[in-house]
C-alpha angles and dihedrals in degrees: 000000000000130000110238125191116204136192117215126191141165137171099179111074087333099179092053096045097043094048090049092048091051090051092051093045091051092047091053103035106022125225115027132200103220127191127214114273123250132199114224136172116257112271119220097008143040111264146113118307118274129233109219134185140158132235133197118202142163107249125203089188127083116243095266094049092044091050090051091049090050091049089053089050090052090048092051087058096052101266108171119214096181093077131076113292091242102056141104115297141186093220136001118183122176135175104238099174132007113189103297095320122144111192148134118216139174120308112002097331108140125157119222089032114231090224086073083088089068125082093232090064102028100049098052090046092047088052093059103027108027094156095048110118125226104242093226106035096031090221119132120246088245090056092047091050093047089054094045116112094239095188091063096064113026120208126196125199111251140180134227089214095084 
């Protein structure tokens, strides 16, 4: 069993899609560690704000199989793959960390995920796993967040309750 840390985001009916994704993740993997949600502006394109959060779970799947399962979860929630990569989406779920793995796989699978350098991924993960160490730098998520230039990427507390 491996500990996987995921980033979840949505800017199209985000409360509905994120709540449903959490329900499906819990049904498949059991107990989840779930961060607070944050509202953030879209990065890389003009669009509605995103709601983002992080999840820790115990995975019985290797990174490739977990990534495929997460893509199927996105697809079940209307994720379109025939639009530009940086565009509005119903659900975006990425593996950010997987134990201490460092790997690049097919598609966009990359662990640790490069988006860990953005507030919308780093802050929710630092909230729930502050002592977790980045497998390359060796720094804890709390240390990475403390050193982050917060003013460059504002985050706003949000709720999944509407």
